C-alpha positions as CSV (number, residue, x, y, z in Angstrom):
1,X,1.8,38.8,251.3
2,X,1.6,42.1,249.4
3,X,1.0,42.6,245.8
4,X,4.5,43.7,245.5
5,X,5.8,40.3,247.2
6,X,3.5,38.4,245.2
7,X,4.8,39.7,241.8
8,X,8.6,39.6,242.7
9,X,8.2,36.1,244.4
10,X,6.3,34.7,241.3
11,X,9.4,35.5,239.0
12,X,11.3,32.2,238.4
13,X,14.8,32.2,239.7
14,X,17.5,31.5,237.0
15,X,21.0,30.0,238.1
16,X,23.3,29.9,235.3
17,X,24.9,33.6,234.8
18,X,25.6,32.9,231.3
19,X,21.7,32.8,230.4
20,X,21.6,36.5,232.0
21,X,20.8,38.1,228.5
22,X,17.9,35.6,227.7
23,X,14.8,38.2,227.3
24,X,12.4,35.4,228.6
25,X,14.0,35.7,232.1
26,X,12.6,39.2,232.6
27,X,9.2,40.2,233.6
28,X,8.1,43.7,233.3
29,X,7.3,45.8,236.2
30,X,3.8,46.7,237.0
31,X,2.9,50.2,235.8
32,X,2.1,51.6,239.0
33,X,5.6,50.8,240.4
34,X,8.1,53.2,241.0
35,X,12.0,53.1,240.7
36,X,14.3,54.2,243.4
37,X,17.7,55.6,242.6
38,X,20.7,56.9,244.7
39,X,24.3,57.8,244.0
40,X,27.0,59.7,245.8
41,X,27.7,63.4,244.5
42,X,31.4,63.6,243.4
43,X,32.1,60.2,244.3
44,X,35.2,60.4,242.2
45,X,36.6,63.0,244.6
46,X,35.7,60.6,247.3
47,X,37.5,58.2,246.0
48,X,40.6,60.1,245.2
49,X,40.6,60.9,249.0
50,X,40.7,57.3,249.6
51,X,37.1,57.2,251.1
52,X,36.2,53.8,249.5
53,X,34.7,52.2,252.4
54,X,32.5,55.3,252.9
55,X,31.3,55.7,249.5
56,X,30.2,51.6,249.5
57,X,28.8,51.9,252.9
58,X,26.5,54.6,251.8
59,X,25.4,52.7,248.5
60,X,24.7,49.6,250.7
61,X,22.9,51.9,253.4
62,X,20.1,52.6,250.8
63,X,19.4,48.9,250.5
64,X,19.5,48.3,254.2
65,X,17.2,51.3,254.9
66,X,14.6,50.4,252.3
67,X,14.8,46.8,253.4
68,X,14.3,47.7,257.1
69,X,11.4,50.1,256.2
70,X,9.5,47.2,254.1
71,X,10.2,45.1,257.3
72,X,11.9,42.6,255.4
73,X,9.6,42.1,252.5
74,X,11.4,40.9,249.3
75,X,11.7,43.7,246.6
76,X,14.3,44.1,243.7
77,X,17.3,45.9,244.2
78,X,20.8,46.3,242.8
79,X,24.0,47.8,244.5
80,X,25.9,49.9,242.3
81,X,29.0,50.8,244.5
82,X,28.6,54.4,245.0
83,X,24.9,54.0,245.1
84,X,21.7,51.8,244.4
85,X,18.9,51.0,242.5
86,X,15.3,49.5,243.5
87,X,11.8,48.8,242.4
88,X,8.8,49.3,244.8
89,X,5.1,48.6,244.7
90,X,2.8,51.5,245.2
91,X,1.8,50.3,248.6
92,X,5.6,50.5,249.6
93,X,6.3,53.7,247.8
94,X,6.0,56.3,250.7
95,X,7.7,53.9,253.2
96,X,10.7,53.9,250.6
97,X,10.5,57.7,250.0
98,X,11.0,58.0,254.0
99,X,13.9,55.5,254.0
100,X,15.7,57.4,251.2
101,X,15.1,60.7,252.6
102,X,16.5,59.6,256.0
103,X,19.5,57.8,254.4
104,X,20.4,61.0,252.5
105,X,20.5,63.0,255.9
106,X,22.5,60.1,257.6
107,X,25.0,60.0,254.9
108,X,25.6,63.7,255.0
109,X,25.9,63.8,258.8
110,X,27.7,60.6,259.4
111,X,29.8,59.9,256.5
112,X,30.3,63.6,255.2
113,X,29.3,62.6,251.7
114,X,26.4,64.2,249.7
115,X,23.6,61.6,248.3
116,X,21.2,62.3,245.8
117,X,18.0,60.3,246.0
118,X,15.1,60.1,243.5
119,X,11.7,58.0,243.1
120,X,10.6,57.8,239.4
121,X,7.2,56.3,238.5
122,X,7.5,53.5,236.1
123,X,4.8,54.8,233.9
124,X,6.9,57.9,233.3
125,X,9.8,55.6,232.2
126,X,7.5,53.8,229.8
127,X,6.3,57.0,228.4
128,X,9.9,57.6,227.3
129,X,9.7,54.3,225.2
130,X,11.8,52.6,227.6
131,X,11.0,49.6,230.1
132,X,11.7,48.2,233.4
133,X,11.8,44.5,233.5
134,X,13.3,42.3,236.1
135,X,14.7,38.8,236.6
136,X,15.6,37.0,239.7
137,X,19.3,35.5,239.5
138,X,20.4,32.7,242.2
139,X,24.1,32.8,243.0
140,X,23.4,30.1,245.5
141,X,20.5,28.1,246.9
142,X,20.3,30.5,249.8
143,X,19.1,33.7,247.9
144,X,18.5,35.4,244.7
145,X,19.0,39.0,243.6
146,X,17.5,41.2,240.9
147,X,18.7,41.9,237.4
148,X,17.0,44.8,235.4
149,X,16.7,45.3,231.7
150,X,14.8,47.8,229.4
151,X,17.0,50.9,229.6
152,X,14.5,52.2,232.2
153,X,17.0,52.0,235.3
154,X,19.9,54.0,233.4
155,X,17.2,56.4,232.2
156,X,15.9,57.0,236.0
157,X,19.8,57.5,237.1
158,X,20.0,60.2,234.3
159,X,16.9,61.9,235.4
160,X,18.1,62.0,239.1
161,X,21.3,63.5,238.1
162,X,19.6,66.2,236.2
163,X,17.6,67.1,239.5
164,X,14.3,65.6,238.6
165,X,11.9,63.3,240.7
166,X,14.1,64.2,243.9
167,X,13.3,63.2,247.2
168,X,14.4,65.9,249.8
169,X,16.8,65.0,252.8
170,X,15.0,64.4,256.1
171,X,15.4,66.7,258.8
172,X,18.7,67.0,260.4
173,X,19.2,64.2,262.9
174,X,16.7,61.8,261.2
175,X,18.6,58.3,261.1
176,X,17.3,55.4,259.1
177,X,17.1,51.9,260.4
178,X,20.3,50.3,259.1
179,X,19.9,47.1,261.3
180,X,22.1,44.3,259.9
181,X,24.3,46.6,258.0
182,X,28.1,45.9,258.7
183,X,31.6,45.8,257.3
184,X,33.6,43.7,259.4
185,X,35.7,41.8,257.0
186,X,39.0,43.1,255.8
187,X,39.9,43.7,252.2
188,X,40.5,40.6,250.1
189,X,43.8,40.8,248.0
190,X,43.8,39.4,244.4
191,X,44.8,35.8,244.3
192,X,45.2,35.5,240.4
193,X,47.1,38.8,239.9
194,X,44.5,41.8,240.1
195,X,40.9,42.6,240.8
196,X,39.3,43.9,237.7
197,X,36.1,46.2,237.8
198,X,33.9,45.8,234.8
199,X,31.2,48.0,233.6
200,X,29.6,47.6,230.1
201,X,26.7,49.5,228.9
202,X,25.0,49.6,225.3
203,X,25.9,52.3,222.9
204,X,23.0,54.7,221.9
205,X,20.6,53.1,219.4
206,X,22.4,49.8,219.3
207,X,21.0,46.7,218.1
208,X,20.0,44.6,221.1
209,X,21.2,41.3,219.4
210,X,24.5,42.9,219.0
211,X,24.9,44.0,222.5
212,X,23.6,40.7,223.9
213,X,26.4,38.7,221.7
214,X,29.2,41.0,223.3
215,X,27.8,40.4,226.9
216,X,27.7,36.9,226.2
217,X,31.3,36.8,224.9
218,X,32.5,38.6,227.9
219,X,30.7,36.2,230.5
220,X,32.0,33.1,228.5
221,X,35.5,34.5,228.4
222,X,35.3,34.7,232.3
223,X,33.3,31.1,232.8
224,X,35.4,29.0,230.5
225,X,38.7,30.3,232.0
226,X,40.4,29.2,235.1
227,X,42.1,32.4,235.3
228,X,39.2,34.5,236.7
229,X,36.2,34.4,238.8
230,X,34.7,35.3,242.3
231,X,37.1,37.8,244.2
232,X,36.1,36.1,247.7
233,X,38.2,33.4,249.0
234,X,36.9,30.1,249.0
235,X,37.4,30.0,252.9
236,X,35.7,33.4,253.1
237,X,37.1,37.0,253.6
238,X,39.9,37.6,256.4
239,X,38.3,38.7,259.7
240,X,40.3,40.8,262.1
241,X,39.8,42.5,265.5
242,X,39.0,45.4,265.8
243,X,37.3,45.4,262.5
244,X,38.4,48.0,259.8
245,X,34.8,49.0,259.6
246,X,34.4,49.7,263.0
247,X,33.5,53.3,263.0
248,X,31.3,53.1,260.2
249,X,29.1,50.2,262.0
250,X,28.9,52.4,265.2
251,X,27.7,55.3,263.1
252,X,24.8,52.8,261.7
253,X,23.6,52.4,265.5
254,X,20.6,54.5,266.5
255,X,20.3,56.4,269.9
256,X,22.9,57.4,272.6
257,X,26.4,59.1,272.2
258,X,28.8,57.8,269.5
259,X,31.3,57.1,272.2
260,X,28.7,54.6,273.6
261,X,28.0,53.1,270.4
262,X,31.5,52.5,269.3
263,X,32.1,50.8,272.7
264,X,29.0,48.6,272.1
265,X,30.2,47.6,268.4
266,X,33.8,46.9,269.9
267,X,32.5,44.5,272.5
268,X,29.9,42.7,270.1
269,X,32.5,42.3,267.1
270,X,35.1,40.8,269.6
271,X,32.6,38.4,270.5
272,X,31.8,37.6,266.8
273,X,35.5,37.5,266.1
274,X,36.1,34.7,268.7
275,X,33.1,32.9,267.7
276,X,34.4,32.9,264.1
277,X,38.0,32.4,265.0
278,X,37.5,29.4,267.3
279,X,34.3,28.0,265.2
280,X,32.1,28.2,268.1
281,X,28.8,26.9,267.5
282,X,26.2,29.2,269.4
283,X,22.3,28.3,269.2
284,X,21.6,27.8,265.5
285,X,24.6,29.7,264.3
286,X,27.3,27.5,262.8
287,X,30.4,29.5,262.0
288,X,31.6,27.4,258.9
289,X,28.3,27.3,257.4
290,X,27.8,31.1,257.7
291,X,31.3,31.5,256.1
292,X,30.3,29.2,253.2
293,X,27.1,31.2,252.8
294,X,29.1,34.6,252.6
295,X,31.2,33.1,249.8
296,X,28.2,31.9,247.9
297,X,26.0,35.0,248.5
298,X,28.7,37.4,247.2
299,X,27.1,39.8,244.5
300,X,30.4,40.2,242.5
301,X,28.6,40.0,239.1
302,X,25.2,41.3,238.0
303,X,23.2,43.4,235.3
304,X,21.2,46.6,235.7
305,X,21.0,47.8,231.8
306,X,24.5,47.1,231.8
307,X,26.8,44.4,233.0
308,X,28.7,44.9,236.4
309,X,31.4,42.5,237.5
310,X,34.3,42.4,240.2
311,X,36.6,39.9,238.9
312,X,39.7,38.4,240.6
313,X,41.7,37.6,237.3
314,X,45.2,37.2,235.7
315,X,46.6,40.3,233.7
316,X,46.0,37.8,230.4
317,X,42.3,37.5,230.9
318,X,42.0,41.2,231.8
319,X,43.8,42.0,228.5
320,X,41.4,39.3,226.8
321,X,38.3,41.3,228.1
322,X,39.6,44.6,227.4
323,X,40.4,43.7,223.7
324,X,37.0,42.0,223.2
325,X,35.3,45.2,224.7
326,X,37.5,47.6,222.5
327,X,36.7,45.8,219.4
328,X,32.7,46.2,220.3
329,X,33.3,49.9,221.0
330,X,34.9,50.5,217.7
331,X,32.0,48.9,216.0
332,X,29.6,51.2,218.0
333,X,28.1,48.5,220.0
334,X,29.0,49.3,223.8
335,X,30.6,51.7,225.9
336,X,32.7,50.4,228.8
337,X,35.1,51.1,231.7
338,X,37.6,49.0,233.3
339,X,39.6,49.6,236.4
340,X,42.5,47.6,237.8
341,X,43.4,47.4,241.5
342,X,45.0,44.8,243.8
343,X,42.2,44.0,246.1
344,X,38.3,43.7,246.7
345,X,36.2,44.7,249.5
346,X,32.8,43.6,250.9
347,X,30.0,45.2,252.4
348,X,27.4,43.0,254.4
349,X,23.8,43.2,254.8
350,X,22.7,40.5,257.3
351,X,19.3,41.0,258.9
352,X,19.9,37.7,260.5
353,X,22.9,35.6,261.0
354,X,20.5,32.6,261.5
355,X,19.0,32.9,258.1
356,X,20.8,31.9,254.9
357,X,19.8,34.8,252.7
358,X,22.1,37.4,254.0
359,X,23.6,39.3,251.0
360,X,27.3,40.7,250.7
361,X,28.1,43.5,248.2
362,X,31.6,43.1,246.6
363,X,33.4,46.1,245.0
364,X,37.1,46.8,244.0
365,X,38.7,48.2,247.4
366,X,40.5,50.9,245.5
367,X,37.8,52.5,243.5
368,X,35.9,49.8,242.0
369,X,32.7,50.4,240.1
370,X,32.9,54.4,240.5
371,X,36.3,54.3,239.1
372,X,35.3,51.9,236.2
373,X,32.3,54.5,235.4
374,X,34.7,57.4,235.3
375,X,36.5,55.6,232.6
376,X,33.2,54.9,230.9
377,X,32.2,58.5,231.1
378,X,35.7,59.7,229.7
379,X,34.9,57.0,226.6
380,X,31.5,58.5,226.1
381,X,33.0,62.2,226.2
382,X,35.6,61.1,223.6
383,X,33.1,59.6,221.4
């Protein structure tokens, strides 16, 4: 086990999302670690052009590429819809740099999007008077994923957008290892009325206790209400063939002409569809167990210096959340963005279907986090 793995695996996993803001759960990253950040330039325009799936695929590709470069070693990361953030130990920073550079090239060449990528030393962030602290949330017994606090991730993201700490794209034609990245499931229509994308950030200079109280109020509103929750159906997301994400999955494959990769993905996804459709057990793979794990392992809520949630909720609960956040914004405690749509979507990272720790990234199917971020920026500009 590397020093990075031993640090991260040594952080206890917490289960109850309501305790998210408890500072005791968060451990400071070692000073010699680095923060990786990535986002899509002009994601608002891409979303206006209805390229939601391409934007999400780009964000998830960062996590897949770095995970594969690190040969499956555990490291903290968070999916942000139109990008991703993560932390790596010094032993892994050059591997992460190569993966980021290759992913940026792939995103431009295969998805026709521009991705900014950067690596920021934690020591530089601490020199700004900020911190990067990490916790491990377990949505199910199968896996845990990271939560970040301290303000450092948000600073690193802003620094990247200013052009600082940039990682240059790899040479043309370089392709990252995106094994395990797919988007075979169909969109998931709202069951309770609407899909609400929620993004809540602290106002500048706010009292941490006041901000914590607002976040806990928002989480309790959702947890205590039968009117809102996970946007993934209990029986798993709908699966059709050919899958809507066929083209994207073909482009994640390495080697050979695109036509051959499309044919290969078509054949393989038909095989998977039949197994799942008729509940056929193959070796150690049990379709119903996998579907249950897909539901349990979906990352529809998280914290990375701000609260992000994709909720299936009623209009009444959406109004209650909006009212609470509007009051907190008037009091100068938060800045927030909300965005309503009719469906959610899922992008999957399954390094092995025989393991239970596959992770499924959730976003709104019509703009999601990126549109909530646009609403947040508008609020900040107006204040």
